[in-house]
N, C-alpha and C positions, 0 to 999 in steps of 0.2 A: 495329687502331685503331678500327674502326667499333663493335666490341662495347663498349668502355668508354663511348663516347658514347651508345650505345643504352641501356646500363644507367643512365647518369646521367639520361637523358630519362625512362626508366621510373620511376625513383625520384622524380623531380620531379613527374610526372603522378600518381603514387600519393599524394604529399604534398598536392597540390592537392585530389585527390578526398577524402582524409581530412579536410581542413580544412573542406570544405563538407558532408560527410556528416551531422554532427549537425543542421544546419539543415534537412535534407530529411526528417528523421524526425518522427513525431507525438509524440515524447517530451514528457512534461509538464515545464514549468518548475517548479522547486522551490517557487516562491511564486506561481504563476499559478492560473488557474481550473482546478479539478479536472475532468478529462475525465468526461463524463456516461456512464452505463451504465444499462441495464435488464437485470437478471439474476434468476434464481430461486435461492432458498436451497436447501439440501439437504432442507428440509422443504416445498418447493414454493411458498413465499411469494415474490411478485415484489417486487423492490426497484429503484426508480429513484433514483439518487443526487440528481438535481436536485429531486426531491419532498421531500427532507429539508432544504431551505433553511430557515433559522430555527433549526436545530439545529447543534450542533458534532458533526462526524462524525470518528470515528477509524477509518481503514481499516488493517487489519493484514494484510499479505501474509505467509503462513506455510505450513508443511507439517508433517505428522505426524512425519516422520523427522528434523526439524531440532531439535537440542538447545537452542539459544538460544530457539527458538520455544516449546518446551515450558516453558522457564523463564519466559517472558514472559506466558504465558496466565493464571496465577493473578493476576498484577498487573492484566491487562486485565479479568478477571472482577470484581475488586474495584473498579476504576475505574468499570466499567459499573454495578455495584450502587450505588456512592456518588453517581454523577452522572446516572444515567438520568432521574430525575424532575426534574432541573435543566436537561435539554435535551441530554444526550450520547447519541449513537447510535454504538455500536461495531459494526463489520462485519468478520468474519473472512473473508479472501480466501485460501482454500486453494489452494496450488500443486500439491496432490496430483493425480496422473493415475490414471485407472482407476476402480475400484470406489468408489462413493459411500458404501457401507456401512462401509468402513474409516474414512472421515472421520467418519461419523455415530457409530460406536462410540467413536472417539477423543474426539470432542467431549462425548459423554455421560460418559466416564470422567473427563474433566477438568472436568465440571460447567459447561460453557460455556453461558451463558444468552443470549448475543447471537447474531444470525443469522450463519450460515456459508454462504459461496458458494464453489463450485468455480470459481475465476477462470480464464476462458479466456485463452489465450496473448495474444490481442489486447489484453486489459485490462492484463496484465502489461507488455506492450510500451508501451502508451499511458502508463502511469505510470513507465516507465523502471526497473522492478524488475529488479535484477541480483543481489541477494543477499537472503537470508532471515535473520531477519525484517526487513521494511521496513515502517515505520509512517508513515502520513500523517495529520496533523491538519488538518482542513478547517474553516474558520470558518463562521459562520452565513450568510454571503453566498456560500458555495461556493468560496472561495479557499483554496488550500493554504498554510497558515501554517508548517508544519514537516514535514520529511522526516527520519526517524530510521532509521538502518541499524544492525542488531544489537540486542542487549539486555544490559544489566548494571544494577547498582544506580544508577549515575549517570544513565543513560538513563531508568530508572524514575522517579527524582525529577524530572528535567526534564519528562517526559511528564505527570506529575501536576500540576506547577506550571503548565505551558502549558494543560492542560485547564481548570484552575481559572480562569486568566486569560481564556480564550476564552468560557467559560460566563458569566462576569460582564460581558462586553462587551455593550453595547446594539447590536442589529442596525441 
């Protein structure tokens, strides 16, 4: 008779713990201020996210082995080419582990012209990245305006439309 009560109590405690767990993490709110970072690109350039205020920033969390990521890259390259001079900064946040040369060769083969960073696990955690690709659109004030998970033609259209809207907004 004691075991069923003990099990019920354990389930109750677990439920309470899980209810409060999301509030204890440093996970980003989908429309809150983007967590700041200072990281080096695969080419050795240092990037601090907060120094890009005044620009629209597209952070793309991806990996070389991810098929939807490979599909999205040509779209991101085009977005960067079309909107860079209007104030868009695209940053590729690679989830690849290990040899930076693999990422460098991949980015060259895909003709990626925007900076690539090997994203540390802490940054993935801070942004709440649980699937690839995950793309964040950050407005000129540093606030996350959009979080997009996955990639397909509908997401590509939404991304292009949202970038255009954010670029045209006055800071």
